MARMIKOL-584190 format. One record per residue (C-alpha): chain; y, z negated, x; residue in one letter. Coordinates in nm, 2 decimals. Layout:
BEGIN
+-------+--------+--------+--------+------+
! kette !      v !      w !      u ! rest !
+-------+--------+--------+--------+------+
!     A !      Y !      Z !      X !    a !
...
+-------+--------+--------+--------+------+
//
This chain:
BEGIN
+-------+--------+--------+--------+------+
! kette !      v !      w !      u ! rest !
+-------+--------+--------+--------+------+
!     A !   0.97 !   0.09 !  -8.92 !    m !
!     A !   1.08 !   0.00 !  -8.58 !    t !
!     A !   0.91 !  -0.24 !  -8.36 !    n !
!     A !   1.20 !  -0.23 !  -8.11 !    p !
!     A !   1.28 !  -0.48 !  -7.88 !    p !
!     A !   1.53 !  -0.31 !  -8.01 !    p !
!     A !   1.74 !  -0.35 !  -7.90 !    a !
!     A !   1.94 !  -0.26 !  -7.90 !    p !
!     A !   2.01 !  -0.17 !  -7.77 !    e !
!     A !   2.20 !  -0.34 !  -7.70 !    p !
!     A !   2.40 !  -0.51 !  -7.68 !    a !
!     A !   2.69 !  -0.54 !  -7.47 !    a !
!     A !   3.00 !  -0.75 !  -7.40 !    a !
!     A !   3.35 !  -0.63 !  -7.45 !    a !
!     A !   3.57 !  -0.46 !  -7.21 !    e !
!     A !   3.78 !  -0.70 !  -7.02 !    t !
!     A !   4.06 !  -0.85 !  -7.20 !    p !
!     A !   4.30 !  -0.78 !  -6.91 !    e !
!     A !   4.50 !  -0.45 !  -6.94 !    s !
!     A !   4.24 !  -0.18 !  -6.98 !    p !
!     A !   4.46 !   0.07 !  -6.78 !    a !
!     A !   4.52 !  -0.16 !  -6.49 !    s !
!     A !   4.24 !  -0.06 !  -6.26 !    g !
!     A !   4.25 !  -0.41 !  -6.11 !    d !
!     A !   3.93 !  -0.47 !  -5.92 !    s !
!     A !   4.01 !  -0.83 !  -5.83 !    q !
!     A !   3.86 !  -1.13 !  -6.02 !    a !
!     A !   4.14 !  -1.30 !  -6.24 !    p !
!     A !   4.30 !  -1.60 !  -6.09 !    g !
!     A !   4.36 !  -1.93 !  -6.25 !    p !
!     A !   4.49 !  -1.94 !  -6.60 !    r !
!     A !   4.87 !  -2.00 !  -6.61 !    r !
!     A !   5.03 !  -2.23 !  -6.87 !    p !
!     A !   5.07 !  -2.04 !  -7.19 !    g !
!     A !   4.81 !  -1.77 !  -7.11 !    e !
!     A !   4.52 !  -1.73 !  -7.37 !    p !
!     A !   4.21 !  -1.92 !  -7.28 !    r !
!     A !   3.94 !  -1.71 !  -7.12 !    r !
!     A !   3.66 !  -1.63 !  -7.37 !    p !
!     A !   3.35 !  -1.84 !  -7.30 !    t !
!     A !   2.99 !  -1.81 !  -7.42 !    l !
!     A !   3.02 !  -2.13 !  -7.62 !    r !
!     A !   3.34 !  -2.02 !  -7.80 !    s !
!     A !   3.18 !  -1.68 !  -7.89 !    d !
!     A !   2.86 !  -1.84 !  -8.02 !    l !
!     A !   3.08 !  -2.06 !  -8.25 !    r !
!     A !   3.27 !  -1.75 !  -8.36 !    a !
!     A !   2.94 !  -1.54 !  -8.41 !    s !
!     A !   2.80 !  -1.73 !  -8.72 !    w !
!     A !   2.98 !  -1.51 !  -8.99 !    p !
!     A !   2.85 !  -1.19 !  -8.83 !    d !
!     A !   2.51 !  -1.35 !  -8.78 !    g !
!     A !   2.49 !  -1.46 !  -9.15 !    l !
!     A !   2.56 !  -1.10 !  -9.26 !    v !
!     A !   2.29 !  -0.99 !  -9.01 !    a !
!     A !   2.03 !  -1.23 !  -9.18 !    l !
!     A !   2.13 !  -1.10 !  -9.52 !    v !
!     A !   2.07 !  -0.74 !  -9.40 !    i !
!     A !   1.74 !  -0.83 !  -9.25 !    t !
!     A !   1.62 !  -1.00 !  -9.57 !    a !
!     A !   1.72 !  -0.70 !  -9.77 !    a !
!     A !   1.53 !  -0.47 !  -9.53 !    v !
!     A !   1.22 !  -0.70 !  -9.55 !    f !
!     A !   1.22 !  -0.68 !  -9.92 !    v !
!     A !   1.26 !  -0.30 !  -9.92 !    l !
!     A !   0.97 !  -0.27 !  -9.66 !    l !
!     A !   0.75 !  -0.51 !  -9.85 !    y !
!     A !   0.80 !  -0.33 ! -10.18 !    i !
!     A !   0.72 !   0.01 ! -10.02 !    r !
!     A !   0.41 !  -0.13 !  -9.86 !    i !
!     A !   0.30 !  -0.29 ! -10.19 !    r !
!     A !   0.36 !   0.04 ! -10.38 !    n !
!     A !   0.20 !   0.24 ! -10.10 !    k !
!     A !   0.50 !   0.47 ! -10.07 !    t !
!     A !   0.55 !   0.38 !  -9.70 !    s !
!     A !   0.42 !   0.60 !  -9.43 !    s !
!     A !   0.30 !   0.29 !  -9.25 !    t !
!     A !   0.01 !   0.27 !  -9.49 !    v !
!     A !  -0.08 !   0.62 !  -9.38 !    t !
!     A !  -0.07 !   0.54 !  -9.02 !    v !
!     A !  -0.24 !   0.20 !  -9.06 !    m !
!     A !  -0.43 !   0.18 !  -9.39 !    p !
!     A !  -0.54 !  -0.18 !  -9.33 !    f !
!     A !  -0.17 !  -0.29 !  -9.37 !    m !
!     A !  -0.17 !  -0.20 !  -9.74 !    a !
!     A !  -0.23 !  -0.58 !  -9.78 !    d !
!     A !   0.14 !  -0.65 !  -9.79 !    a !
!     A !   0.09 !  -1.03 !  -9.82 !    g !
!     A !  -0.16 !  -1.05 !  -9.53 !    g !
!     A !   0.09 !  -0.88 !  -9.29 !    f !
!     A !   0.42 !  -1.02 !  -9.42 !    w !
!     A !   0.51 !  -1.14 !  -9.07 !    m !
!     A !   0.47 !  -0.80 !  -8.92 !    y !
!     A !   0.70 !  -0.65 !  -9.19 !    f !
!     A !   0.95 !  -0.93 !  -9.11 !    l !
!     A !   0.94 !  -0.84 !  -8.75 !    s !
!     A !   1.01 !  -0.49 !  -8.84 !    q !
!     A !   1.30 !  -0.59 !  -9.06 !    a !
!     A !   1.45 !  -0.78 !  -8.76 !    f !
!     A !   1.39 !  -0.47 !  -8.54 !    g !
!     A !   1.59 !  -0.25 !  -8.79 !    w !
!     A !   1.87 !  -0.49 !  -8.81 !    s !
!     A !   1.87 !  -0.53 !  -8.44 !    a !
!     A !   1.91 !  -0.15 !  -8.40 !    l !
!     A !   2.18 !  -0.14 !  -8.66 !    l !
!     A !   2.38 !  -0.42 !  -8.48 !    w !
!     A !   2.33 !  -0.25 !  -8.15 !    a !
!     A !   2.47 !   0.07 !  -8.30 !    w !
!     A !   2.78 !  -0.12 !  -8.42 !    g !
!     A !   2.82 !  -0.29 !  -8.08 !    t !
!     A !   2.82 !   0.03 !  -7.90 !    v !
!     A !   3.06 !   0.19 !  -8.14 !    i !
!     A !   3.31 !  -0.11 !  -8.09 !    l !
!     A !   3.26 !  -0.08 !  -7.72 !    g !
!     A !   3.34 !   0.29 !  -7.71 !    l !
!     A !   3.65 !   0.23 !  -7.93 !    m !
!     A !   3.77 !  -0.04 !  -7.69 !    l !
!     A !   3.71 !   0.17 !  -7.37 !    s !
!     A !   3.85 !   0.50 !  -7.51 !    g !
!     A !   4.13 !   0.62 !  -7.72 !    p !
!     A !   4.17 !   0.39 !  -8.03 !    r !
!     A !   4.24 !   0.52 !  -8.38 !    p !
!     A !   4.61 !   0.48 !  -8.48 !    g !
!     A !   4.53 !   0.25 !  -8.78 !    r !
!     A !   4.27 !  -0.02 !  -8.75 !    l !
!     A !   4.24 !  -0.34 !  -8.97 !    p !
!     A !   4.18 !  -0.55 !  -8.66 !    l !
!     A !   4.40 !  -0.61 !  -8.36 !    s !
!     A !   4.28 !  -0.54 !  -8.01 !    g !
!     A !   4.18 !  -0.90 !  -7.92 !    p !
!     A !   3.99 !  -0.94 !  -8.27 !    r !
!     A !   3.82 !  -0.61 !  -8.21 !    l !
!     A !   3.71 !  -0.73 !  -7.86 !    e !
!     A !   3.59 !  -1.06 !  -8.01 !    r !
!     A !   3.39 !  -0.88 !  -8.28 !    l !
!     A !   3.24 !  -0.66 !  -8.00 !    h !
!     A !   3.12 !  -0.96 !  -7.83 !    r !
!     A !   2.99 !  -1.15 !  -8.12 !    t !
!     A !   2.79 !  -0.85 !  -8.25 !    t !
!     A !   2.65 !  -0.83 !  -7.89 !    s !
!     A !   2.52 !  -1.18 !  -7.90 !    l !
!     A !   2.38 !  -1.14 !  -8.25 !    n !
!     A !   2.20 !  -0.82 !  -8.14 !    t !
!     A !   2.03 !  -1.01 !  -7.85 !    i !
!     A !   1.93 !  -1.28 !  -8.11 !    a !
!     A !   1.80 !  -1.02 !  -8.35 !    l !
!     A !   1.60 !  -0.84 !  -8.07 !    i !
!     A !   1.44 !  -1.18 !  -7.96 !    a !
!     A !   1.35 !  -1.26 !  -8.32 !    a !
!     A !   1.18 !  -0.92 !  -8.36 !    h !
!     A !   0.98 !  -0.97 !  -8.04 !    a !
!     A !   0.88 !  -1.34 !  -8.12 !    l !
!     A !   0.77 !  -1.25 !  -8.47 !    l !
!     A !   0.57 !  -0.96 !  -8.34 !    f !
!     A !   0.39 !  -1.20 !  -8.10 !    a !
!     A !   0.35 !  -1.46 !  -8.38 !    a !
!     A !   0.18 !  -1.20 !  -8.59 !    e !
!     A !  -0.06 !  -1.12 !  -8.31 !    l !
!     A !  -0.15 !  -1.49 !  -8.27 !    v !
!     A !  -0.20 !  -1.53 !  -8.65 !    r !
!     A !  -0.46 !  -1.26 !  -8.67 !    h !
!     A !  -0.63 !  -1.35 !  -8.35 !    d !
!     A !  -0.97 !  -1.54 !  -8.40 !    t !
!     A !  -0.99 !  -1.67 !  -8.05 !    a !
!     A !  -0.89 !  -2.02 !  -7.95 !    a !
!     A !  -0.52 !  -2.08 !  -8.01 !    w !
!     A !  -0.44 !  -2.10 !  -7.63 !    n !
!     A !  -0.62 !  -1.78 !  -7.56 !    s !
!     A !  -0.44 !  -1.62 !  -7.86 !    a !
!     A !  -0.10 !  -1.73 !  -7.74 !    v !
!     A !  -0.17 !  -1.60 !  -7.40 !    a !
!     A !  -0.30 !  -1.27 !  -7.52 !    t !
!     A !   0.00 !  -1.23 !  -7.76 !    a !
!     A !   0.24 !  -1.32 !  -7.48 !    f !
!     A !   0.10 !  -1.05 !  -7.25 !    v !
!     A !   0.09 !  -0.79 !  -7.53 !    e !
!     A !   0.44 !  -0.86 !  -7.65 !    a !
!     A !   0.63 !  -0.93 !  -7.34 !    f !
!     A !   0.45 !  -0.80 !  -7.04 !    v !
!     A !   0.49 !  -0.42 !  -6.97 !    p !
!     A !   0.16 !  -0.25 !  -6.98 !    g !
!     A !   0.00 !  -0.55 !  -7.16 !    g !
!     A !  -0.02 !  -0.37 !  -7.50 !    y !
!     A !  -0.29 !  -0.11 !  -7.49 !    d !
!     A !  -0.32 !   0.03 !  -7.84 !    s !
!     A !  -0.21 !   0.39 !  -7.94 !    g !
!     A !   0.16 !   0.48 !  -7.90 !    t !
!     A !   0.23 !   0.12 !  -7.83 !    g !
!     A !   0.12 !   0.19 !  -7.47 !    r !
!     A !   0.45 !   0.37 !  -7.42 !    i !
!     A !   0.67 !   0.24 !  -7.70 !    a !
!     A !   0.62 !  -0.13 !  -7.63 !    i !
!     A !   0.72 !  -0.11 !  -7.26 !    p !
!     A !   1.02 !   0.10 !  -7.36 !    v !
!     A !   1.12 !  -0.17 !  -7.61 !    g !
!     A !   1.06 !  -0.45 !  -7.34 !    q !
!     A !   1.28 !  -0.26 !  -7.10 !    a !
!     A !   1.56 !  -0.26 !  -7.36 !    a !
!     A !   1.51 !  -0.64 !  -7.42 !    l !
!     A !   1.51 !  -0.73 !  -7.05 !    y !
!     A !   1.82 !  -0.52 !  -6.98 !    l !
!     A !   2.01 !  -0.62 !  -7.29 !    a !
!     A !   2.01 !  -1.00 !  -7.22 !    i !
!     A !   2.17 !  -0.99 !  -6.87 !    p !
!     A !   2.41 !  -0.70 !  -6.95 !    l !
!     A !   2.53 !  -0.87 !  -7.26 !    g !
!     A !   2.59 !  -1.20 !  -7.09 !    l !
!     A !   2.75 !  -1.08 !  -6.77 !    l !
!     A !   3.08 !  -1.07 !  -6.95 !    f !
!     A !   3.09 !  -1.45 !  -6.93 !    y !
!     A !   3.07 !  -1.45 !  -6.55 !    v !
!     A !   3.28 !  -1.13 !  -6.47 !    r !
!     A !   3.55 !  -1.36 !  -6.31 !    h !
!     A !   3.29 !  -1.45 !  -6.05 !    r !
!     A !   3.14 !  -1.11 !  -5.98 !    i !
!     A !   3.46 !  -0.92 !  -6.03 !    g !
!     A !   3.58 !  -0.69 !  -6.31 !    p !
!     A !   3.50 !  -0.38 !  -6.11 !    k !
!     A !   3.13 !  -0.48 !  -6.05 !    t !
!     A !   3.12 !  -0.59 !  -6.42 !    w !
!     A !   3.24 !  -0.27 !  -6.55 !    r !
!     A !   2.99 !  -0.07 !  -6.35 !    v !
!     A !   2.71 !  -0.28 !  -6.48 !    l !
!     A !   2.85 !  -0.28 !  -6.83 !    h !
!     A !   2.81 !   0.10 !  -6.85 !    r !
!     A !   2.44 !   0.06 !  -6.84 !    c !
!     A !   2.45 !  -0.08 !  -7.19 !    v !
!     A !   2.43 !   0.28 !  -7.32 !    i !
!     A !   2.09 !   0.30 !  -7.15 !    v !
!     A !   1.97 !  -0.01 !  -7.34 !    v !
!     A !   2.08 !   0.16 !  -7.67 !    y !
!     A !   1.90 !   0.48 !  -7.57 !    v !
!     A !   1.58 !   0.29 !  -7.49 !    l !
!     A !   1.61 !   0.11 !  -7.83 !    s !
!     A !   1.63 !   0.43 !  -8.03 !    v !
!     A !   1.35 !   0.59 !  -7.82 !    w !
!     A !   1.13 !   0.28 !  -7.90 !    h !
!     A !   1.21 !   0.30 !  -8.27 !    t !
!     A !   1.13 !   0.68 !  -8.30 !    l !
!     A !   0.81 !   0.63 !  -8.10 !    l !
!     A !   0.67 !   0.32 !  -8.26 !    y !
!     A !   0.86 !   0.29 !  -8.60 !    g !
!     A !   0.58 !   0.41 !  -8.85 !    t !
!     A !   0.84 !   0.46 !  -9.11 !    n !
!     A !   1.01 !   0.73 !  -8.90 !    v !
!     A !   0.70 !   0.89 !  -8.75 !    w !
!     A !   0.70 !   1.19 !  -8.97 !    y !
!     A !   0.97 !   1.44 !  -9.03 !    d !
!     A !   1.19 !   1.37 !  -9.32 !    g !
!     A !   1.52 !   1.22 !  -9.44 !    w !
!     A !   1.45 !   0.87 !  -9.30 !    f !
!     A !   1.39 !   1.00 !  -8.94 !    r !
!     A !   1.67 !   1.26 !  -8.98 !    t !
!     A !   1.90 !   0.96 !  -9.08 !    g !
!     A !   1.82 !   0.78 !  -8.75 !    v !
!     A !   1.94 !   1.09 !  -8.56 !    w !
!     A !   2.24 !   1.13 !  -8.79 !    l !
!     A !   2.36 !   0.78 !  -8.67 !    l !
!     A !   2.36 !   0.90 !  -8.31 !    q !
!     A !   2.64 !   1.16 !  -8.38 !    l !
!     A !   2.93 !   0.92 !  -8.40 !    p !
!     A !   2.81 !   0.75 !  -8.08 !    i !
!     A !   2.78 !   1.09 !  -7.90 !    a !
!     A !   3.13 !   1.19 !  -8.02 !    a !
!     A !   3.29 !   0.87 !  -7.93 !    l !
!     A !   3.11 !   0.88 !  -7.58 !    l !
!     A !   3.25 !   1.23 !  -7.53 !    l !
!     A !   3.60 !   1.12 !  -7.64 !    l !
!     A !   3.59 !   0.82 !  -7.41 !    r !
!     A !   3.49 !   1.03 !  -7.11 !    l !
!     A !   3.77 !   1.29 !  -7.19 !    l !
!     A !   4.03 !   1.03 !  -7.27 !    r !
!     A !   3.95 !   0.69 !  -7.11 !    p !
!     A !   4.16 !   0.39 !  -7.16 !    a !
!     A !   4.18 !   0.34 !  -6.79 !    r !
!     A !   4.39 !   0.61 !  -6.61 !    r !
!     A !   4.18 !   0.57 !  -6.30 !    s !
!     A !   3.87 !   0.71 !  -6.50 !    e !
!     A !   4.04 !   1.02 !  -6.60 !    m !
!     A !   3.89 !   1.35 !  -6.45 !    l !
!     A !   4.16 !   1.52 !  -6.24 !    p !
!     A !   4.23 !   1.89 !  -6.28 !    g !
!     A !   4.09 !   1.98 !  -5.95 !    r !
!     A !   3.86 !   1.80 !  -5.68 !    p !
!     A !   4.00 !   1.62 !  -5.40 !    g !
!     A !   3.99 !   1.75 !  -5.03 !    e !
!     A !   3.72 !   1.53 !  -4.90 !    s !
!     A !   3.35 !   1.59 !  -4.96 !    a !
!     A !   3.32 !   1.25 !  -5.13 !    r !
!     A !   3.59 !   1.32 !  -5.36 !    a !
!     A !   3.44 !   1.67 !  -5.45 !    r !
!     A !   3.11 !   1.51 !  -5.51 !    t !
!     A !   3.24 !   1.25 !  -5.74 !    g !
!     A !   3.45 !   1.50 !  -5.93 !    w !
!     A !   3.14 !   1.72 !  -5.98 !    a !
!     A !   2.94 !   1.43 !  -6.11 !    l !
!     A !   3.20 !   1.33 !  -6.36 !    r !
!     A !   3.24 !   1.69 !  -6.48 !    l !
!     A !   2.86 !   1.71 !  -6.51 !    g !
!     A !   2.85 !   1.39 !  -6.71 !    g !
!     A !   3.10 !   1.53 !  -6.96 !    r !
!     A !   2.91 !   1.85 !  -6.99 !    l !
!     A !   2.59 !   1.67 !  -7.05 !    a !
!     A !   2.74 !   1.47 !  -7.34 !    v !
!     A !   2.87 !   1.79 !  -7.49 !    v !
!     A !   2.51 !   1.93 !  -7.47 !    a !
!     A !   2.38 !   1.61 !  -7.64 !    i !
!     A !   2.63 !   1.65 !  -7.92 !    v !
!     A !   2.52 !   2.01 !  -7.98 !    v !
!     A !   2.15 !   1.91 !  -7.96 !    a !
!     A !   2.21 !   1.62 !  -8.22 !    l !
!     A !   2.39 !   1.86 !  -8.46 !    v !
!     A !   2.10 !   2.11 !  -8.43 !    a !
!     A !   1.84 !   1.83 !  -8.50 !    v !
!     A !   2.02 !   1.69 !  -8.80 !    v !
!     A !   2.09 !   2.04 !  -8.94 !    a !
!     A !   1.73 !   2.15 !  -8.90 !    s !
!     A !   1.55 !   1.83 !  -8.97 !    g !
!     A !   1.31 !   1.89 !  -8.68 !    r !
!     A !   1.31 !   1.67 !  -8.38 !    d !
!     A !   0.94 !   1.65 !  -8.27 !    g !
!     A !   0.83 !   1.41 !  -8.54 !    g !
!     A !   0.48 !   1.42 !  -8.68 !    r !
!     A !   0.43 !   1.66 !  -8.97 !    s !
!     A !   0.09 !   1.55 !  -9.07 !    v !
!     A !  -0.11 !   1.22 !  -9.05 !    p !
!     A !  -0.31 !   1.18 !  -8.74 !    p !
!     A !  -0.68 !   1.24 !  -8.76 !    d !
!     A !  -0.77 !   0.89 !  -8.64 !    d !
!     A !  -0.55 !   0.62 !  -8.80 !    t !
!     A !  -0.76 !   0.33 !  -8.66 !    s !
!     A !  -0.61 !   0.08 !  -8.43 !    s !
!     A !  -0.75 !  -0.18 !  -8.19 !    t !
!     A !  -0.52 !  -0.43 !  -8.35 !    h !
!     A !  -0.68 !  -0.38 !  -8.70 !    n !
!     A !  -0.76 !  -0.74 !  -8.79 !    h !
!     A !  -0.93 !  -0.68 !  -9.12 !    d !
+-------+--------+--------+--------+------+
//
C-alpha cells in the first residue's frame, strides 16, 4: 500500500469563480452589494465536513481490508516485509497506509474536478458550476488533511517502535518522516522524499486560492497549474513505496487505469480550454517570443497525447516496470522485531 505523502497529490483549489473566459489578470475589486461573498478558508472548512466524513469512512474500510489481508497473509506486504505479518503489532502502520490510499483517491477526485472546471464541461451534470467549484475546494482541503494524517501516523509508528528515549525517538521519527534524505532504508530513500515533495507543494498550492485576490488571478492560475505535478509525485511515491503495488498484477494495473481519465481530461482541457486566451492558435505569431510560446504549447499537447498512448499500452499489457518476483533480501533497517 502506499506510504504517500500522498498526496496527492494534491490537492488544489478551484478555478477562480470569476468568468473563466475573461482573461482578466487584475485582482478583483471590493465586493459590490448583491454580489456573492468571496469564498474564505473558514467557510470552505465548514462546508468540507460531509466530504471529510466520507473520506474517514473510506479510510476505515481500506484499513479493515489491509488488516485482514495482512492477517491472512494474502498481502504482498508480508512478502516484502515478513516481520509485518504481526497485524496487531503494526496496526498504526496499516492505518497510515489506509490514510495514504484515501489521500491518493481524494487527490485523484480533486484533479478530475479541477480539469472539468478548467476545460469543456459535460452537458449534463448533477451539480451547478458554483457547487462543483466548492466541491473541488473542499476535496482539496480534505486531501491535505488526509496526507497530513498519513505522514503523522507514519512518524508515530516509528516513535512507537523506537526503543530509545522518547525525545530521541521523536527527533529521529521527525527527521525520517519529514526531512528529505532523512529516511535511509531501501526504496524509501527515493520514495519518501518524493512523497515529502508532494506534501510540501500541496499545502501552499491548495491554500493559495484564498489569497488569490492579493497575488492576482493571473499569478494564481500559473501557480495552480503546478498542482498536476503534486499529483504525479503522489502516484510516483505510491508505485515506488506501496508494497501492495510493488509487483505486477491487477492492483498495480488498477492504479495505472485510474490515470487514464486524468490524462484524457488534461488533453481535452489543453485542446478546448475554458479560457479563450489559452487556446492554441492555428499558426504561430510573427515575433520570436510568440513562435516560441506557440511551439511550447503545441509540444505540451503532443506530450499529453503520448502519455495517453503510453497509459493505454501499460493497462493493456499489464506491464509497467513493476517487480515480478520477491527481492532476494527482504530485510529492512526498520524491522523492529
